[in-house]
N, C-alpha and C positions, 0 to 999 in steps of 0.2 A: 504494500500500500504506500503510495507516494504521500507527500506531506501537504497535499492540497487542502486537507481538512483543517489545518491549523491556520490557514492564511486569513479567511474571512476578511479579505481586503486589508491584509497586514499593513500597518503603518498609516492607515488613512487618517486616524485621529491626529497624528503628528503633522501630516501634510496639510490638513485643513487649518491647523493652528499657524503653521508657517505661511500658508497662503494669505491669511489675513494680515500678518506682519508685513509680508512683501507687498501686499496690495496698497498699504499706506505709504510705501516708499517708492512705488513705481512711478516713473515719469509719464505723463499723458502722451499718447500718440499724437493728439491734436488738441488744440485749445481754441475755443470760440468765445470771445468776450462780447457780451451783449451790451451795447451802449446804453440801453434803457435801464439796465440794472447797475446801479452805482455801487452796490455792495459787493465786495470781493468774494469769490467763490469759497475761499477758506473760511470766511466769516459765516457764510451760509452753512457750511459743513459743521462748524463748531456750534452754531445755533441749533442745527438738527440733532447733534449729539446730546446737547443739553435738554432739548425737548424729549428725546427718547428716554433719557434718564429720569425725567419727570413723568413718564408714561403718557405724554401728549403725542401720540403716534402720528395723527393726521397733520399736526403742525410740523413735526419732524420730516414727514414726507415732502411737504411743500419746500422746506429748506434744502433738503437733499436734492430735490428736482431742480431747484435753482442753481445749486452748486454744479450739478452734472451738466446743466445747460451751458454754463460758462466753460467748464473744463471737465472733459470726460475721463476722469482718473479712476483707476481700479478701486482705490480705497473709498471714493465717493459712491461708486456703483455698489460696492459691497454693503455699505450702510443703507443705501436706498432699498436694496433687495431685502435686507433684514427688516426694514420698516414696513415694506409692503407685506411681508410674511406675517408680521405681528398684526397687521390690519386685515388679514385674510384675503388680500389681493394676490392670490397665489400665482396666477398667470403672469401678472406684471412682475412679480418677484422672479419667476423663472426667466422671463425675457431679459430682465436686468442682469441676472447671473450670467446669461449667455453673452451679453455685452462685455461683462467683466472677463469672462473666459477668453473672448476674442483678443483682448489686450494681452493676457498672459500667454496665449498661443504665439502671438507675434514675437514676444520677448523670448519665450522658450525656444522657438525655432532658431533664434540667433545664439542663445547661450548653450543650447543642447540639453536644457533641463525643463521638461514639460510636466513635472509633477504638480506644480500649482495649477496649470491649465486643466489637467485631468481632475484635480480635486474640486475646482470650481464648477467644471462641467457636470460633475456628479451631483452637485447641489442644484444646478439648473434642471437636470433631467428628473430629479426626484420631485420637483414641484410642477413640472410641465404637464399639460393636459393634451392628449392626442385622441382624436376620434377620426377613424378612417373606415370607409365602406369598401368591401371587396365582394366580388361576385364569383361564385363557384358554378361552373357550367359543365354540361356533358361534352365530351370530346377531348381526348388527350393530346397534349403537345409538349415539347421539351420545355421544362421550367428551369433548366439549369443555368440559363444565361450564358452558356458557352456553346460554341459550335462543335466541340468535341468533348465527349464524356470521358471521365477518368475511369480507371480500372474499378470494376464493381459499382460504378455509379449508376443508380436508377435514373431513367429519363425524368421521372417525376415521383413525388412521394418521399417518404423518410423512413429509414430503417429504425425500428425500436430495438434497443439492446439493454443489457443489465449486467451488473456484478452481483452475484448471489452466493458466492463461495462460503460466506459465514453468516448468511441471513438465517436467523433462528427459525424462521417458518419453514425452511426447506433443507437446512444444513444436514439434518439427520437422515435425509433421503440418500445421502452419498451420491452415487452416480445417477440417481434418479432425480436429483435436485432441479435440473433444468426443466424436465417435464412437469415436475410438481409446481415450479414457479409459473410456467405457462398456464397451467390449470388454474392456479389461484388468481392470476391476472386476467384470465379469460381470453387470452390470445397468444398465439405462437410468437416468440421473439426471434428476430432475425439474427441477432448477435449476442454472444455472451463474452465477457472479458475477464481477464485474470492478470495478476502481476507475476513477473518472472525475472529472476536474477540472471544477468548476463554471466555466462560461464557454466550455467547448469544446462543439462541436455534439453532438447525440445520436449515440451510436455505432451508427448504422443497420446498417452492414455486420456488425459483431460480433453484433448482435441477430439479424440474418437467419441467420447461420451457426449460432447456438445453436438458433434456431427450426427450421432444417432438420434438426438433430440430435435434435429432439423435445423440447427443453427450454424452460423459461421462463427469464427473466433476473432477476438481482438486480444493481442498480447502486448501488455506494457512491459517491454524489455528494458531492464534497468541496470546500467553499468555501475553497480555499487562499489566496485574496486577502482573506479575512476576511468576516464576516457582512454588513458594510455593502455589499458588492458584490452582495448578493442583493436583487433588486428585481422588482416586477411590471412587467417590460419586454418588449421584443420578443424578447430572447434566451430568457427563461424560457417565454414563450408558444409560441415555435417549438419549443423542446425538448419541451414537453408535447404539441404536435400531432404531432411526429415520433414520440414514444413511442406515441401512439395509432395512427399509421400503420404502426408495426412489426407490429401485429397479433399480439402475443404478450403473455402476462401479464408485467407488470413489477412487481417489488418494488423500490421506490425508497427506498434507505437514505440519507436526507439527513443530512449532518453528524454522522456517528456518533461514538461514544466521546467525546461532548461533556463528560462528567464527568471526563475525564483531562487533566492539565496538558500532555500531549505534543501536543495538537492546537491549532490556531490559533483555533478557535471555542469554546474553553473560557474560563470566567471571567465571563461576563455572561449569567446564565440568562434574564433578562427579554428581552434582545435575541435570544437564541437562540430562545426560544419565539415571539417575533414573527416571525422569519424562517421557522421551521418551519411555522407556521400559514399564512404567505404562500404558501410552496411547495405546501402541502397544498391550499389553496384553488384555486390555479391548476390543479393536476392534476385536482381534482374537476370543474372547469369544462371542461377541455380533453381529458382523457385518462381515460376510465372504466376502462381496462385497467391503470391504475397503482394499486397498493396502497402506501400510505405506511408505511414502517417506521421507527419511532423506536428507535434501537439504542445504548444506552450500553455502556461497558465494564463487565465484572462488578465491577471495583474501580476507584476507591474507591466503596464502597457508599453512604456517607452523603450523597454529593453527587448521587445519581441522581435522586431525586424532584423536586429543585428545577428540573430541566430538562424535566419532562414537559409537553408542549404541550396536553394535554387530550384526552379521549376522542373529541371531534368531529373531531379532526385526525389521529388515529393509527389505522391499520388493524391493524398488527401491532407488537408490542414485541419488539425483538431484543436480543441480547447477544453480546459478543465474549468468548470464553473460550479460554484456552490452558493445556494441561497441560505444564509444562516440568520437566525433570529437576532443574534447579537454579534457585533464585531468583537473578535478576540475573546469571546465568552464573558463579556462585561455587560451587566444589565444596564449600565449607564450609557451604553452605546448601542441603542436599538437600530436594527437594519431593515425595518419594515418597509421603508420607502424605496428601497433599492429594487429596480426592475432588472431581472436577470438578462433581459434582452440588451440592456446597456453594456453588459459584459461581452456580448457577441459583436456589437456594432463595429468596434475599432478594427478587429482582426478581419471581420467579414469584408469591410470596405477595402482592406489591403489586398486580400487574396481571392475573394469569391469569383471574380471575373476570370480567374485562371484555374482554380481548384475547387472541388466540392468541400464543404465544411462538415466536420464531425464534432459534435459535443461528446468528447471522449469520456467525460465523467460529469454527471450532474446529480445533485441531491438537494433536497429542501428539508429543513429541520421541522420535525413534528413534535420533538421534545428537546428542550435545551437544558443542559446542566446549570447554566446561569439562572439562578433563581428558581430552579426546579420547575421550569415553565413549560406547560403544554402549549403547543403552537400548531395544532392541526390545521386550522383555517389558514394560517400563514403558509404552511407547506402546500396545501391545495391551491391557494391563489398563485404562488410562485411557479408551481408546476404547470398550471394552466397558462400562465403568462408566457412561459418559455415554449411549450409545445405548440400551442395555438398561435402565438406570436410569430414563431419561426415559420409555420405553415403560411401565414399571410404575408409577412414582411421580409422574410429571408429565405426565398425559395431554393437557394443552393445549400442550405443546411439539410444534409441528406441522411443524418443519423444522430440520434440522441441516446445516450447510454446512462441509465439510472444506477447510481451507486447505492445499492440496497444493503445497508449495514448500520447496526447500532454501535457507534464508536464509543458509547458510554461503557460498553461491556467488551468490545473487541477492538482494542487499540493498544499499540505497544509503547505509548508515551502518554503521560498525564495531560500534557498540553494539547493533545489531539482528542482527548476523551471528553468532547463537549456537546455533541449533537447526535440525535437518533435520526438516521436517514432511512431506516428499514421500512420498506413498504408493507411487509407482512406483519409488523408489530403495531400497525395502526389500521384497524378495519375501515375507518372512514377514508383515510388517504388511499388505501388499496382499492376501495370501491370506486373512488373518484378517478384513480389512475386507470382502472379497468374499463370504466365507462368512456373515458377520453380516447383510449387507444382503439376502440371499436371503429372509429373513423377509418375508412379504407385508405386514407392518406398515409397512415402509419403502417409500414410494410413488414411482413412476417418472413420474407425470404430474400436473401441476397441474390441479386441478379446483375446482369450487365446490359444496360440499355433499356430494353422494354420493361414496363412496370405494370403491376396489377391495378394501379390507380389510374382511372380512365377519365379524369375530369381536369379542368384547368381552373386556376385561381388567379384572378387579376384585380388590381385596384380599380375601382370605379371612377371614371371621369365624370365630374359633375356636368349635368345637362346633356348627358349622352343618351343613346337610344338602347332600350332593352327589347329585343325582338323575340327571344326564346325564353322558356322557363329557366329560372336560375335560383340559386340559394344566396340570399344576402348574408354576408358575414361581417359583423362590425368589430373592429379592433378599438378597444377603449383602455386608456390609462390616464389617471388623473393624480392630483396632489395627495389624495387620500388613498393609501394602498388597499383599503377595504371598501369596495363599492357596495352600497346597500341594494341598488337595483339599477338596471338599464331599461329604459322604456323606448320602444321603437314604434313609430306611427307611420302608417301609409295612408296618405290622403286624409289625415286626421284620425283615422281609426287605429287603435292600439293592436299591433300584431305580435308584440313580444314584451313581456315583463319578466326579467330574469336577474338573479344576483351574480351568478358565476358564469365564466366562459364555458362554452362558446355562445356568443350572441348571434344566433342564426334565425332567419325567417325566410319564408317562401315568397318568390315574386312570380306571378303567373300573368304575363302580359296579355294573353288571350282572354283573360277574364276582366281586363280593365278597358275602359273606353279609350279610343284613340285620342292622343293628345298628350298634354303635360301632366306629370304626377309629382308628388312630393314625399320624400322620406325624411322623417325627423328623428334624431337620436337625442335622448335626454338622459344624462348621467347624474346619479345622486350619490353623495358621499356617505360615509358610515353613520353620520348623524341625520341622514335622510334629507339633507339640504341639497338643492340643485347645484351641482358642481359645474356643469357645462352642458351645452347643447349645440347641435350642428344639423344643418338641413342640406339635402341633396334634391335635385330635380332630375327627372328623366322623362323621355318621351316614348310612347308606344304608337305603332302604326295602325 
């Protein structure tokens, strides 16, 4: 087991603190002095701080707005965003944090340090509201965004996978654990994964049992003795030939999470690239059934690209992502507002045009050691956000693998014994997971090219025409991580009221009059207050 579990966005608290200090000292990229305003922007800023300290938030906002109008400095924007947040103007706060982040990005690109940019961007993303409408229609087409599919890449849809080696609900089944897990989840899984120490023989028996259960395998091959131990030698050649002999698709995730300081193969990108290329070369020569997976941790982001071995050596790009209830197991650092898709976005934008994306490991906390906190609703929400969000927003995410383990009882270090990710130890989470993956989009068999998913998903262009029956699917994310309900209306009539993803409804154009029609989406936060709304119009013939 890699150390992804301990990260929980390691160091974010320190970065956010430093971000504010830096924000106050950053020089403005541009200054605009308004002649009509004779008060200096610094005076407006200090007036705003004084009002905030007195709890006079609306007066503080006015002062900060005047300061920013004169001089768009990061420190001024930070205080304005904080004031908007206190005044429950969450979208204005998000937009202001985005403006601040833009300043830090420009500075970070020059200095080589983007930590502050990513920290402020995370604050903006947490408060931002998104409402998007997608249409799911009959008729398959390539959703990869690439003219050429990678090895074992389905033309459309997403492989479901899991780690179940020590899941208490199936562990005692031994070789039958994979069939048992499929039965509990209610659907065949396409991939099962395991961790394997570099230097040990190929896990032939394990591969055979997964194969018999109808799955492909993902192997996290870990050079625990260091990268220098990785050589083109008899061991590696035999490992590759044994992988070929296994007769099953193999996703080889070599030396993953290399951008994190918690692994032994971190710290020397050039050596890492050399060794990854070596392993990739040997696999291509010896084992055509092996797809090489280059898989960083989602954070720290700014170190990811330095380790990329190159398109010729990578078949899939992976990511390790975890939704934890609290950062670093600290109840004073709740992580409820973190959208797991935000962890996908950076790497997706870098590589998805060239490679399929695999979420190599994902888990969401349904019980946290911090405060002995049950967080089943948290886990269900984050799970749905990732799986449904990837389907709608990131079509080249072609695999998600759940890390089904209770680290409170199965972990070899205390600092990683923080969260329970086991699907089988939470009946509510397992039921929600099983219901979610019934969607044909989530694939049960590894293929190359053709897919059993025979529909297309596309973002709806406002004022477009809908000529054939379709399923409307709404993506919703707002400042409150726990939505009380989403109400969808078609021509004023309610067609859906639902608390949890997926927000889907039927559109039957043949049953509507020819002409213009209106879809309205209304989102309510956890306190049943209207958080946001958005309207779309479409035409029927």
